[in-house]
C-alpha positions in Angstrom: 125.5 65.3 128.3 125.2 66.1 124.0 121.3 65.8 124.3 121.2 68.0 127.2 123.2 70.2 125.3 120.9 69.8 121.8 117.9 69.9 123.5 119.2 73.4 125.2 120.0 74.9 121.9 116.9 73.9 120.5 114.8 75.7 123.0 117.1 78.8 122.9 116.8 78.8 119.0 112.8 78.5 119.4 112.6 81.0 121.7 115.0 83.4 119.7 112.6 82.6 116.5 109.7 83.7 118.5 110.8 86.9 120.3 112.1 87.6 116.4 109.1 86.7 114.8 107.2 88.9 117.4 109.7 91.8 116.5 109.0 91.8 113.0 105.8 91.7 113.1 103.4 92.2 116.3 105.5 95.0 118.3 104.9 98.8 117.6 108.7 99.3 118.2 110.1 97.9 115.0 107.7 100.2 112.6 110.9 101.9 111.0 109.9 105.4 112.2 112.3 105.7 115.1 115.8 107.5 114.1 117.2 108.4 117.0 117.0 107.3 121.1 114.4 110.0 121.8 112.0 109.2 119.3 112.4 105.5 120.2 111.4 106.1 123.7 108.1 108.2 122.6 106.7 105.1 120.7 106.0 103.0 123.4 106.9 102.4 126.9 108.1 99.1 126.3 110.4 100.3 123.5 114.4 100.3 124.2 117.3 101.6 122.0 120.5 99.8 121.8 123.7 102.3 121.5 126.0 100.0 121.2 128.1 101.4 117.8 128.3 98.3 115.9 124.7 97.2 116.3 122.6 97.4 113.1 124.8 97.8 110.4 123.5 98.3 107.2 121.7 95.2 105.4 120.5 93.9 108.7 117.0 93.5 109.1 116.7 94.5 113.1 116.5 98.1 114.1 117.9 99.7 117.0 114.4 100.5 118.4 112.9 97.4 119.9 112.0 95.3 122.8 114.7 95.0 125.4 114.7 91.4 125.4 114.8 91.3 121.7 117.7 93.7 121.5 119.6 91.2 124.0 119.1 88.2 122.3 120.1 89.8 118.9 123.5 90.7 120.5 123.4 94.0 121.9 124.9 94.5 125.6 123.1 95.6 128.4 124.8 98.4 129.3 124.4 99.9 125.9 120.4 99.7 126.4 118.6 102.8 127.0 115.1 101.7 128.6 114.3 104.2 131.5 111.1 103.2 133.4 109.0 105.4 135.4 110.5 105.4 139.2 109.3 107.1 142.4 111.2 108.4 145.5 110.0 109.2 149.0 111.8 112.5 150.2 110.0 112.9 153.2 108.3 109.8 155.5 107.6 111.0 158.9 105.3 108.3 160.6 101.8 109.2 161.3 100.8 110.1 165.0 98.4 108.6 167.0 97.2 111.3 169.1 97.3 115.3 169.6 100.7 115.5 171.6 100.0 119.0 173.1 98.7 122.7 172.8 100.9 123.5 169.9 100.1 120.5 167.4 103.2 121.5 165.6 104.1 117.8 165.5 101.2 116.2 164.7 101.1 113.9 161.5 98.1 112.6 159.9 99.2 111.6 156.4 102.2 109.8 155.3 104.5 110.0 153.1 104.7 114.4 153.2 106.7 114.6 149.9 107.6 112.4 146.7 109.5 112.8 143.8 108.5 111.0 140.3 110.5 110.4 137.3 107.8 109.7 134.6 108.4 107.9 131.0 104.9 109.1 129.0 102.7 106.1 129.0 104.6 104.1 131.7 102.3 104.8 134.8 103.9 104.5 138.4 101.8 104.0 141.6 102.5 105.3 145.3 100.8 104.7 148.6 99.2 107.3 150.7 98.4 106.7 154.1 96.0 108.7 156.6 95.3 108.7 160.3 93.0 111.3 161.5 94.2 111.4 165.3 92.5 111.4 168.7 92.0 114.8 170.9 92.6 117.2 167.9 92.3 121.0 168.5 88.5 122.1 167.2 87.8 125.9 165.8 84.1 126.4 165.5 82.7 129.9 163.9 78.9 130.2 164.4 77.6 132.2 161.5 73.9 133.4 162.0 71.4 134.9 159.9 70.0 137.9 161.4 66.9 138.8 159.5 63.5 139.0 161.3 62.5 135.6 160.8 65.0 134.3 162.8 64.5 135.9 166.1 63.4 132.7 167.9 66.6 131.6 167.0 68.1 134.2 168.2 66.5 133.9 171.6 67.3 130.2 171.9 71.1 130.6 171.2 71.8 133.1 173.9 73.3 130.4 176.5 74.6 128.3 173.5 78.3 128.9 174.1 78.2 127.5 177.6 76.2 124.3 176.5 78.3 123.9 173.4 81.4 124.2 175.0 80.3 121.2 177.5 79.8 119.1 174.7 82.8 119.7 172.8 84.7 118.8 175.5 83.6 115.3 175.0 85.3 115.3 172.1 88.5 117.6 172.5 90.1 119.1 175.2 91.2 122.0 173.3 88.2 123.8 171.9 87.9 127.3 170.3 84.3 129.4 169.4 83.6 132.5 167.5 80.6 134.3 166.4 79.9 136.5 163.5 76.2 137.6 161.8 74.5 138.6 158.2 71.5 139.9 157.2 72.3 141.1 153.2 73.5 143.9 151.0 72.2 146.9 152.1 71.3 148.5 148.9 67.8 148.2 147.0 66.1 145.7 145.9 67.9 143.3 148.5 66.9 145.9 151.4 64.7 149.0 152.7 66.6 151.9 151.4 64.0 154.7 151.9 65.1 157.6 154.1 62.3 156.6 156.7 63.9 152.7 156.9 67.5 154.3 157.3 67.8 154.1 160.9 65.0 151.7 161.4 63.5 149.1 158.5 60.9 148.0 160.9 59.3 151.2 160.9 55.6 151.1 160.4 55.9 147.0 160.5 53.3 146.7 163.8 54.3 142.8 164.6 58.1 144.0 165.1 58.2 147.6 165.0 62.2 148.1 166.2 64.9 146.2 164.6 68.6 147.5 163.5 69.5 148.6 159.7 70.4 145.6 157.4 74.3 145.0 156.7 76.7 142.2 154.6 78.7 140.7 157.6 79.8 141.1 161.0 82.6 139.7 162.9 81.4 139.7 166.4 83.8 137.4 168.3 87.0 136.3 167.3 88.0 132.6 168.1 88.4 132.2 171.6 88.5 129.7 174.4 86.7 132.2 176.4 82.9 130.7 175.6 81.1 133.0 178.2 82.1 136.1 175.7 80.3 134.1 173.1 77.2 134.3 175.6 77.7 138.1 176.0 77.9 138.7 172.5 74.7 137.2 171.3 73.0 138.8 174.3 73.6 142.0 172.5 72.4 141.1 169.1 68.9 142.4 167.6 67.4 141.2 164.1 67.4 143.5 160.9 64.6 143.5 158.2 65.5 142.8 154.7 63.3 143.3 151.6 63.5 140.0 149.6 63.6 136.2 150.7 67.3 135.0 149.6 69.7 136.4 152.3 73.3 137.6 151.7 75.0 134.5 153.6 77.6 133.4 150.8 79.4 137.0 151.2 79.6 136.1 154.7 81.3 132.5 154.4 83.7 133.9 152.0 84.6 136.8 154.2 85.2 133.8 157.1 87.1 131.4 155.3 89.8 134.1 153.8 90.0 136.5 156.8 92.3 133.9 158.7 93.9 136.0 161.2 91.0 138.5 161.7 88.5 135.3 162.4 91.6 133.7 164.1 91.8 129.9 162.7 94.9 128.3 163.8 96.9 126.1 161.4 96.8 123.2 163.7 93.0 122.6 164.3 89.9 121.4 162.6 88.0 124.2 161.4 84.4 124.4 161.6 81.9 126.9 160.4 78.4 126.4 161.2 76.0 128.6 158.6 72.5 129.2 160.6 69.8 130.1 158.3 66.0 129.8 157.3 65.9 131.0 153.9 68.0 130.6 150.6 71.1 132.5 149.7 71.9 134.9 147.0 74.3 133.5 144.1 76.7 135.1 141.8 75.0 137.6 138.9 72.1 138.2 141.8 74.1 141.6 142.6 73.4 142.7 138.8 69.8 143.5 140.0 71.6 146.5 142.1 74.1 147.4 139.5 76.7 145.6 140.7 78.7 144.3 137.9 82.0 143.4 139.5 82.6 140.0 140.5 84.1 138.9 143.8 87.4 139.4 144.0 87.7 136.1 146.5 89.8 139.0 149.1 89.3 139.6 152.7 87.6 143.1 152.9 87.0 143.7 156.6 87.2 146.8 158.0 88.1 148.5 161.7 84.8 147.5 162.6 85.0 144.1 161.7 82.4 144.5 158.9 82.1 144.0 155.3 83.2 147.1 153.4 82.6 146.0 150.0 79.0 144.6 150.4 78.2 146.9 148.2 80.9 147.4 145.8 81.0 143.6 144.7 78.4 141.0 143.1 77.9 137.8 145.8 80.3 135.1 145.3 80.1 131.8 143.3 80.0 128.5 144.4 82.9 127.7 142.7 85.1 130.6 144.2 83.3 129.5 147.7 84.6 125.8 147.1 88.0 127.2 146.5 88.7 129.5 149.5 87.0 127.1 152.1 89.5 124.4 150.8 92.5 126.7 151.0 91.6 127.3 154.7 90.7 124.1 155.4 87.3 124.6 156.5 84.3 122.1 156.8 81.2 124.0 156.3 78.2 122.7 158.1 74.8 124.2 156.8 72.4 124.3 159.5 69.1 125.1 157.5 65.4 124.3 158.0 63.5 121.4 156.7 62.1 123.2 153.7 65.2 124.0 152.1 67.2 120.8 153.2 67.1 119.7 149.4 68.7 122.6 147.8 71.5 122.8 150.6 72.2 119.3 150.0 72.7 119.9 146.5 75.0 122.5 147.3 77.5 120.0 149.2 78.0 118.1 146.0 79.7 121.3 144.6 81.7 122.5 147.8 83.8 119.9 149.0 84.0 119.1 152.8 80.7 120.4 153.2 77.8 118.8 155.3 74.0 119.9 155.8 71.9 119.3 158.8 67.9 120.2 159.5 67.6 122.9 161.8 64.6 122.8 164.2 62.4 125.9 164.6 63.6 128.2 166.8 67.1 126.3 166.6 66.5 124.3 169.6 68.4 121.2 168.4 71.4 123.2 167.1 74.0 121.6 170.1 73.2 118.2 169.1 73.3 119.1 165.0 77.0 120.6 165.6 77.7 117.3 167.3 76.1 115.3 164.7 77.9 117.0 161.9 81.2 116.8 163.6 81.1 113.2 164.1 80.4 112.8 160.8 83.1 114.7 159.3 85.4 112.9 161.5 84.3 109.3 160.3 85.2 110.4 156.5 88.2 110.6 154.8 88.5 112.2 151.1 92.3 113.0 148.8 91.6 116.3 147.1 94.2 116.9 144.5 95.5 120.8 144.2 97.4 122.6 141.1 96.9 119.4 139.1 99.0 119.4 136.1 96.9 118.9 132.8 99.2 116.3 131.0 99.2 114.1 134.1 96.0 111.4 134.7 95.9 110.3 138.3 93.8 107.4 139.1 92.9 106.5 143.0 92.1 103.3 144.5 90.9 103.6 148.5 91.7 100.5 150.8 89.0 101.6 153.9 89.1 99.5 156.9 87.9 96.3 155.5 91.1 95.7 153.7 89.4 95.5 150.1 90.5 97.5 147.3 87.9 100.2 145.4 89.3 101.4 142.3 88.0 104.9 141.2 87.3 106.2 144.7 89.6 108.2 147.0 87.0 108.8 150.0 86.6 106.3 153.3 83.5 106.6 155.2 82.2 104.8 158.7 85.7 105.6 160.5 86.8 105.4 164.1 88.8 108.0 165.6 92.3 106.3 165.1 91.8 104.1 161.9 94.3 104.5 158.9 93.1 103.8 155.8 95.2 103.8 152.6 95.2 105.2 148.8 97.3 103.7 146.0 97.6 106.6 143.5 98.9 105.6 139.9 100.2 108.6 137.8 101.2 108.6 134.0 102.4 111.4 131.9 100.6 111.8 128.5 103.7 113.7 126.9 106.6 115.1 127.0 107.2 118.8 128.1 110.7 120.6 126.9 113.6 119.5 128.6 114.3 120.4 132.2 110.4 121.2 133.0 109.8 119.9 136.6 106.2 120.3 137.9 104.6 119.8 141.2 101.0 119.2 142.5 99.6 118.5 146.5 97.4 115.9 147.7 95.7 116.6 151.0 92.6 115.1 152.9 89.8 117.3 152.8 89.7 119.7 155.6 93.2 118.6 157.2 96.3 120.9 157.1 98.6 117.9 156.6 99.6 117.4 152.6 101.5 115.4 150.3 104.0 117.4 147.9 104.8 115.7 144.7 107.4 116.5 142.6 107.4 115.4 139.3 110.2 115.5 136.1 110.1 113.4 132.4 112.5 110.7 131.5 112.3 111.8 128.2 115.6 112.0 127.2 118.4 109.1 126.9 121.6 108.9 128.9 123.7 108.2 125.9 123.1 111.7 124.6 125.5 113.1 127.3 128.2 111.3 125.2 127.3 113.5 121.9 130.2 114.1 119.8 130.4 116.9 117.2 132.1 116.3 113.7 132.8 113.1 115.0 135.7 110.6 113.2 132.9 108.2 113.5 130.9 110.0 111.2 133.3 110.8 108.8 134.2 114.4 110.7 130.9 115.8 108.9 128.3 114.4 111.3 127.1 114.4 114.9 127.6 110.9 116.8 124.9 110.5 119.4 123.6 106.8 120.6 125.4 104.8 118.3 124.3 106.5 115.0 125.3 109.3 113.3 123.3 112.5 111.9 125.2 113.8 108.8 125.5 117.3 108.0 123.2 118.4 104.9 124.7 117.0 102.0 126.0 113.4 103.2 124.1 110.4 103.7 125.4 106.8 104.9 125.4 104.8 108.4 128.8 107.0 108.7 128.3 110.0 106.6 130.4 108.4 104.3 128.5 109.3 100.9 127.1 112.4 99.6 123.7 113.0 98.2 124.9 112.9 94.6 126.7 109.8 94.7 125.0 107.0 92.7 126.5 103.7 91.3 126.1 100.7 90.0 126.6 98.3 93.3 125.0 101.2 95.4 121.9 100.6 93.2 122.2 96.6 93.5 122.0 97.1 97.4 119.0 99.2 97.5 117.2 96.1 95.2 115.3 93.7 97.3 115.9 91.1 94.7 117.2 91.5 91.0 114.8 92.3 88.7 113.1 94.3 90.9 112.8 98.2 91.4 115.4 100.4 93.6 114.0 101.2 96.5 110.8 99.4 95.8 109.8 102.3 93.4 109.0 104.3 96.3 112.4 105.7 97.6 115.6 107.1 96.5 118.8 105.0 96.7 122.0 106.9 98.2 125.2 105.6 99.6 123.7 102.1 100.0 120.9 103.2 101.8 117.2 103.4 100.6 115.7 107.0 101.6 111.7 106.7 101.3 109.4 109.3 100.0 106.9 110.8 102.1 103.5 109.9 101.4 100.2 111.6 102.2 98.2 108.6 102.9 100.9 107.3 105.7 104.2 106.1 106.4 106.4 104.3 103.7 109.5 102.4 105.5 111.7 99.3 105.5 115.3 98.7 104.1 114.0 98.8 100.6 110.9 100.8 101.2 108.9 97.9 100.9 106.5 98.6 103.9 104.0 100.8 104.4 101.2 101.5 107.1 98.4 102.1 104.6 98.2 99.4 102.1 96.5 97.1 104.3 92.8 95.2 104.0 90.0 97.5 105.0 86.1 96.5 106.1 83.9 99.4 105.0 86.4 101.5 104.2 88.1 101.6 107.6 91.6 100.1 107.9 92.0 96.8 109.0 88.3 97.3 110.6 89.7 99.6 113.3 90.6 96.3 115.3 94.6 96.1 114.3 97.6 97.8 113.2 98.8 98.0 109.6 102.3 96.9 109.4 103.9 96.4 106.1 100.9 95.5 104.4 99.4 93.2 106.8 96.9 93.6 109.5 98.2 92.8 112.8 95.1 92.2 114.8 94.3 93.5 118.1 93.6 90.8 120.8 90.3 88.9 120.5 90.5 89.7 116.4 91.3 87.5 113.4 91.1 87.5 109.5 93.1 89.2 106.6 91.0 92.7 107.7 91.0 91.9 111.7 86.9 92.2 110.9 86.3 88.3 112.4 85.6 88.3 116.2 87.1 85.3 118.4 84.3 86.0 120.9 82.3 82.9 120.9 79.8 83.9 123.7 76.9 84.4 121.1 77.3 81.0 119.7 77.0 79.2 123.0 73.1 77.6 122.9 71.1 77.2 126.0 71.9 73.8 126.6 75.8 75.1 127.0 76.9 73.7 123.5 78.6 75.2 120.6 76.1 76.4 118.1 74.0 73.0 119.4 76.4 70.9 118.4 75.0 71.4 114.5 77.5 73.8 113.5 80.6 75.9 114.2 81.2 79.5 115.3 82.9 81.5 112.8 83.6 85.2 113.6 81.4 85.4 116.6 78.0 83.9 114.4 77.1 80.3 114.1 77.7 78.7 110.4 75.1 75.7 111.0 76.5 72.6 108.9 74.1 70.1 109.9 71.1 70.0 107.1 67.7 71.4 108.1 69.7 73.5 111.4 69.1 77.1 111.0 68.6 80.0 114.2 71.1 82.3 116.2 73.0 79.2 117.5 71.4 76.4 115.2 68.9 75.6 118.2 66.0 75.1 115.3 66.2 72.0 113.1 62.5 70.1 112.4 64.6 67.4 110.1 67.7 66.6 112.9 67.3 63.4 114.4 66.8 63.7 118.3 69.3 62.6 120.8 67.8 59.0 121.5 67.4 58.3 117.5 71.5 59.1 117.9 72.4 57.1 120.7 70.0 54.0 119.1 72.4 54.1 115.7 75.3 54.2 117.7 73.7 51.4 119.8 73.3 49.2 116.5 77.1 50.2 115.3 78.1 49.0 118.9 76.3 45.8 118.8 77.9 45.1 115.0 81.3 46.0 116.4 81.0 44.0 119.5 79.5 40.9 117.4 83.0 41.1 115.2 84.7 41.2 118.3 83.1 38.2 119.7 84.0 36.3 116.5 87.5 37.3 116.9 87.6 36.2 120.5 86.1 32.8 119.5 88.8 32.4 116.8 91.3 32.8 119.2 89.8 31.0 122.0 89.2 34.2 124.1 86.2 35.4 126.0 84.6 38.8 126.1 85.7 39.3 129.9 89.5 38.6 129.3 91.9 41.0 129.9 92.9 41.4 126.0 89.5 41.9 124.5 88.7 44.3 127.3 92.1 46.5 126.2 90.3 46.2 122.8 87.3 47.1 123.8 88.9 50.4 125.6 90.8 51.0 122.5 87.8 51.1 120.3 86.1 53.5 123.1 89.1 56.0 122.8 89.4 55.6 119.3 85.9 55.8 117.6 83.7 55.9 121.0 81.6 53.7 119.5 81.2 51.4 122.5 79.4 53.7 124.5 77.0 52.3 127.3 74.4 54.9 126.6 73.9 54.2 123.3 73.0 50.5 124.6 70.1 51.8 126.8 67.2 50.7 124.9 68.5 47.1 124.4 69.5 47.0 128.0 65.9 47.9 129.1 64.3 45.5 126.6 66.1 42.8 128.2 65.8 43.5 131.8 62.1 44.5 131.9 60.5 42.5 129.4 63.5 39.4 128.4 63.2 40.9 124.9 65.7 42.4 122.1 69.1 41.8 121.0 70.2 40.8 124.5 68.0 38.3 125.6 70.8 36.2 126.4 70.7 36.2 129.8 74.4 35.8 129.8 74.7 38.9 127.5 72.0 41.0 129.0 74.0 40.6 132.5 77.4 41.3 130.7 76.4 44.2 128.5 73.9 45.9 131.0 75.7 46.7 133.9 74.3 50.3 134.5 71.9 51.3 136.9 68.2 51.1 135.9 65.5 52.7 138.0 61.8 52.2 137.4 59.1 55.0 137.9 55.5 54.8 137.5 55.9 58.4 135.7 59.3 60.6 134.2 60.3 63.9 134.8 61.8 65.2 131.7 62.2 68.8 132.9 65.8 68.1 134.3 68.1 69.8 131.6 70.6 66.9 132.5 68.5 64.2 131.6 67.3 63.1 127.9 64.0 61.6 127.4 64.3 58.7 125.1 61.1 57.3 122.8 60.7 54.0 121.2 58.3 51.5 119.6 58.1 48.1 120.9 57.5 45.0 119.1 53.9 45.3 120.1 53.3 49.1 118.7 53.4 50.2 122.0 55.5 53.1 122.9 58.2 53.0 125.9 59.4 56.1 127.8 62.8 56.3 129.5 65.4 59.3 130.4 69.0 58.7 130.6 71.8 60.4 132.5 75.4 60.5 133.0 77.1 60.9 136.5 80.5 62.9 136.5 82.4 59.5 137.4 81.4 58.2 133.7 78.1 55.8 135.1 75.0 56.2 133.2 71.7 56.1 134.6 68.6 54.8 133.0 65.0 55.9 134.5 61.9 53.9 132.5 58.1 53.3 132.6 57.1 50.6 134.6 55.1 49.4 131.5 55.1 50.9 127.8 52.3 53.1 127.0 49.8 51.0 124.6 47.0 52.6 122.7 43.7 50.4 123.1 41.8 49.5 120.1 39.1 52.0 119.0 35.1 50.0 119.7 33.8 49.4 116.2 30.2 50.7 117.3 31.3 53.9 118.7 33.2 54.7 115.5 30.4 53.9 113.5 27.9 56.0 115.6 30.4 59.0 115.4 30.4 58.6 111.8 27.0 58.3 111.5 26.3 61.4 113.7 28.7 63.3 112.2 26.8 63.0 108.8 23.6 63.5 110.0 25.0 66.7 111.9 26.5 68.1 109.0 23.3 67.5 106.9 21.3 69.3 109.5 23.8 72.1 109.5 23.7 72.6 105.6 19.8 72.6 105.9 19.7 75.1 108.4 22.0 77.4 106.3 20.1 77.0 103.4 16.9 77.6 104.9 18.6 80.9 106.5 19.8 82.0 103.0 16.4 81.8 101.6 14.7 83.4 104.2 17.1 86.6 104.1 16.6 86.6 100.4 12.4 86.3 100.6 12.3 88.9 103.1 14.4 91.2 101.3 12.2 90.9 98.0 8.9 91.4 99.8 10.8 94.5 101.2 11.3 95.7 97.6 7.7 94.7 96.4 5.9 96.7 99.6 8.1 99.9 98.5 7.0 99.6 94.7 3.4 98.8 95.8 3.7 102.1 98.5 4.7 104.3 95.5 2.0 103.3 93.0 -1.1 103.8 95.3 -2.8 107.0 95.1 -6.0 108.8 95.4 -7.7 110.9 92.6 -7.5 113.8 94.9 -4.0 113.2 95.1 -3.1 112.6 91.7 -0.5 115.5 90.2 -2.1 114.9 86.6 -5.9 115.7 88.0 -6.9 119.3 88.1 -10.1 120.2 89.1 -12.6 121.8 86.4 -13.7 125.5 86.5 -17.1 127.1 85.1 -17.6 130.4 84.0 -21.4 130.3 83.7 -24.3 129.5 85.9 -25.6 126.1 85.5 -28.8 127.2 84.3 -27.6 129.1 81.5 -26.0 125.7 80.6 -29.1 123.7 80.5 -31.3 126.4 78.6 -28.6 125.9 75.9 -29.2 122.4 75.6 -33.4 123.2 76.1 -33.8 121.7 79.3 -34.9 123.0 82.7 -32.8 122.9 86.1 -34.5 122.2 89.3 -31.3 121.9 91.3 -31.5 118.0 91.0 -29.4 115.9 89.3 -30.4 114.0 86.1 
């Protein structure tokens, strides 16, 4: 009994020590910044406040703001602990319907619950579930909105009997169907339409292919929603096409009027609202109206006159996509774009911007319009998507869809490929970011796109403490000069102390001693003022100073590259408290080891240790990111052979020891000794004896030559093969040289059971001795070949040199060779007297010959 009591006390002491250590160093609640219950709740959702009066006297190391379990261990009674949590409560929870139950449809429920209340504490998210089930045989209102521009003439002829055929098809899907019809062209003003006087009554005047048409208009509601489909056919029969000037149409004006004029169109609250938009061209968008001088943005209101025509067509700009999407969603309308193939991509992009919108390809002349509408309706009914209305900015919402397969899909608020009657769920997590003023209440709505059903969510905030209701002004507990609230006194100006018992100017030796952490140290660590046995810490521009003796702060911690605690930890009282995954004085050391794992799965290839996410190689010669490169490291086989020699020596010593005590190696005590050696030193490892086992089994050589020793020590399986497969990563290839200087190859692997498997070659690989004659001929041949090559190179060099010199000689010779007629120094002599005169002067006669 005494032992159990002692053990329980010891466990309790250990747990308390761990919790106390956690509270002092790791949790943010003990930062020392909270001086009231409300401030404590804002620090972190896990923080709690002890409102017990006698808790946390002066001199204690504990704070009133801490983890709730720590407060209990330190003596705070549970009834005094303020620890509000976020909660949710369902206010209206009518079960889902399975089928439409009548013509009124008021009792059809497609979303559950219908109203919920949330009380949120900032940082403490709460989750609730929303279920949606599309019911069977739900009423449908379909409004057909058609482009009546001239290019749609063939389409108008096609749909003249559309009402009857469409009603027949839709009755297969619902027993309660209504149909309406409207048309549009464009704004009847330049430059969108023809406005010259001759076109006022007939815009097709002078247009030979179609000389007669009606003036253009913005939008006309020709038939409000009705179950009398014959009237649809009658209205279509009366219609004529019009003609506008530019290619884009004014269809978005018409869509907006059809959405916001609910009473004039006739939309029922308890029905699916389908708006089919049929056109063969692109629409005008917001700001296009400025081309006609329309600078007033669309107001999003209904502007149908007594003739059911859009009266503000020439007064306001076209609506924007955002306004269009907002009004369609408010009216729970599914918009179906029925457009020609060449404009499909454009309208497909619109569907991403307008929720609850689909697009289908319209054939020429609208021949497939009925099948198009049925297909679009089925697609709409097979999807459920949640939308959020009036979402407060200080609330964050996260959705998780659980569709028909039951698998959670975080981040999604949409389910597709549903069948009528399928129920899907959505988990909605909501969190408050901050505390608004006390008494603030907000609300928002969650609804499936296109459904009338909705979930109303009402939110209030849990930012105050229940103990504040017991606040006492000028309480005797606070020396009648302070407010007592939640276990503490808030003193009036000029008073200090746990019970406001001291004035700010009262300073004495006893008080100063209570403000020193130890004898000889500064009062309040030199960073505060001692008043009434308490240290009041100074403010600092660098951060917060706190602690019983102002000994702590949140900025005097180690930094890395100028960043406090490397950005991976929090500074508490001069020490970095690292976040998960980081260690070190400045939290710059990551504990992640994935980058240190080598390709063979070992940490740093077994040649180093992983420090701060990087390998530090300890094996001499090892390098690389995972120490995988090591030219000087012994391979696995050499290591195993060294282990084998050590094992043999120890076994030999063990054998001699057994002989002294007249034991054998097979006796139980000796086997226990061997097993002990394996556990402690891992020296007796059968894999390390693989070489000796192969030697004795295959060649009857080696240290285990004795047959008894070979059989006793080598009990693993040895497989003999003609060739080895060294590509298997689970095996190690080993080589060693035999006594005959041959190379023996084998592989070893180890099963999960611990048994080693050796696979060896049938014969060692022995290199044949070279033939002397062959070597001699090879040497002589090599010498001759080298000599011939040298002579050839010498001859080539000499030839090139001679040819170059000869060419230079020829060039110089050609420059020196010339004739007299071409000698530049020679000049032809000129005579100014006849030849006869010259000869007479010399006493000779001239007979015209040469003498």
